[in-house]
C-alpha positions, 0 to 999 in steps of 0.5 A, a space after each residue: 522471495 516473500 510469500 507476497 512476491 510468490 502470489 504474482 499480484 498484477 503489478 498494475 494494481 500498484 502502478 495504477 494507484 497514482 493514475 486515479 489520484 489528483 496529486 502534484 508531481 513533486 511534494 517537498 516535505 519539511 518542518 520541525 524535527 519530531 513533527 512527523 516528517 518520517 510518517 508523512 514520507 511513508 504516507 506518500 510512499 503508500 500513495 505511489 510516490 518515489 520518496 527520498 529522505 534527507 535530500 539537500 535542496 540543491 539536488 531537488 532539480 537533479 532528482 526531477 531531471 533523473 525521474 523524467 521519462 520522456 518516452 513513457 508518457 506517464 507522470 512521475 510522482 516524487 516526494 522529498 524530505 528537506 529538513 534541518 539535517 541539511 541546514 547548510 543548504 537551506 539558504 538556497 531553498 528560495 532560489 530552488 523554489 523560484 526555479 521550480 516555478 519558472 519551469 512550470 513544475 507542479 509541486 507543493 510544500 508541506 510544513 509539519 510543525 508542533 508545539 515546542 513542549 511536544 517536540 521536547 517530549 518526543 525527543 526525550 522519549 525517543 532518546 535521539 539527539 536533535 540535529 541542531 544540538 551538535 555542540 552539546 546545547 539543549 533540545 530547547 536551544 536546538 528547537 529554537 535554532 531550527 525555527 529560525 532556520 525554517 522561518 522563511 520556508 514556513 511562510 512559503 509552505 502551501 500546507 502547514 500541519 500542526 501535529 501537536 495533538 495528532 496521532 499518526 493515523 490522524 496525520 495520515 488522514 490529513 495528508 490523504 485528504 489534501 493529496 488524494 481524490 480517492 475514497 478512503 477505502 481505495 487507499 487500502 490495497 487488498 489482496 485476496 488469494 487462494 491456497 491449499 492447506 496441504 502446501 502449508 498455511 500462509 504466514 502473511 495473511 491478515 485474515 484466513 478463511 477455511 472452506 474445506 467444509 464445503 463439498 469437494 469437486 475433486 471427487 467428481 471425475 469430470 471436475 477433478 482436473 479442472 480449477 475454480 476458474 472453470 465454469 463447471 467447478 465454479 457452478 459446483 461450488 457456488 450452487 451448493 446450499 452450504 455455500 449460500 449460507 457461508 457467503 452470507 456470513 462471510 460477507 457480513 464479516 467482511 462488512 464488519 471488519 473492512 471499515 475498521 481496517 480503513 479507519 485504522 489506516 491499514 495500507 495493505 490487507 491480505 485475505 487467504 481463502 484455503 481449501 485442501 489443495 488450492 485448486 477448486 473451492 478456494 479458487 472459486 471463493 477467492 474470486 467471489 470474495 474479490 468481486 464482492 469487495 470490488 463491488 463495495 469500492 475497495 481496491 482489490 487484486 485476486 491471486 492463486 498461490 497454489 494453482 500452478 502446483 495443482 495444474 502441474 500435478 494434473 498434467 503429470 497424471 494426464 501424461 501417465 494416463 496417456 490422454 490429453 483430453 483431461 488437461 485442466 484449462 489455463 488460468 
C-alpha cells in the first residue's frame, strides 16, 4: 500500500470529478501514430474516464454494454483508443458509428494529427517501429498507408487536433478546453495532510511545511489528549501570534506556486503539514490550509496521516490511568 493509500482520502473526491464536468459518455480517440494518442488517453483518465487503449472498433458497443450500470443512476464515462494497430477492423468503423447514433449514445470522435515530417522525427527519436511497417517498409511509407486507412475517420471526427508544434501540456490544455467546463485550477486534485515527524517524513509530498516552531498544545494537560480537530486545540494554535505571521507567509507562498502547478499541467498535488506527533498543530493547520485553497477555487481533500496513532496512544494512556474522562474526541 502506498503512502497516499494510507491517507484515507475520501473516495468521492475522485468520483465526483466527472459530475461537475460537461463530458460525453464516450470519447473515441484516434488519429496518426505518433500524434499524441497516449497523452490524450492520460488526460481523459485524469478527468475520470474509464480508458481502454488499442480497442478494436467492433468491441466498442460491447464495452459500452459492459459499462452500463442501470441501477446506479450514475453516468458512465468511457474513452477508447482505436488506431492503426487494429487496421484489420477499421472497415467496420462507419457501421459502428451509425450504430452509436441509432442508440442515442452521447459520443465524440477526437482525431489527432501531425505533419509527416514531425511524425517521422518522433518515430526516429523513440526508436519504435511504425505499426504499418511490418513488412520492412520505411516510416514514411507506413505514415502514407496510415493516412489512407484513416482518411474516412478523419472526415468523420468531431475534433481534429494538429499536434505538430504542440508540447504535451498544450495538448492537455486543448483537451481540457474541449471536454471540461471546470476552471483549470479544479482539474488539479490537491491533498493536504497532516503528519508527525516522529513517525517518519512523508515521501510522496510535493510540498512539506514544518510547524514544529509553534507552541505545542501537547504540554497543556487540558489539551494533551485532544486533537487539532477539537475547538480548544484549534483555538490554541490559531490564536497564537506566531501562527498569524506564519499563515500570512504560508498562504502567500501558496498563492505564488499553485498557479504555476496548474499552468504546468500537474494533475495531483500533495501538501504535507508536519509537527512532532501529527496530533495537534499539523492537524489544525492542515485544515486551515485546505480551507484556504478551497476558498480559492481548488479541488481539495484534507487527511490526517498519523492522527489514529496519536489517538491510540492516548487511549492506552487513559486505560493505564483508569480514567475515561480524558479520551480524545473522534475524527
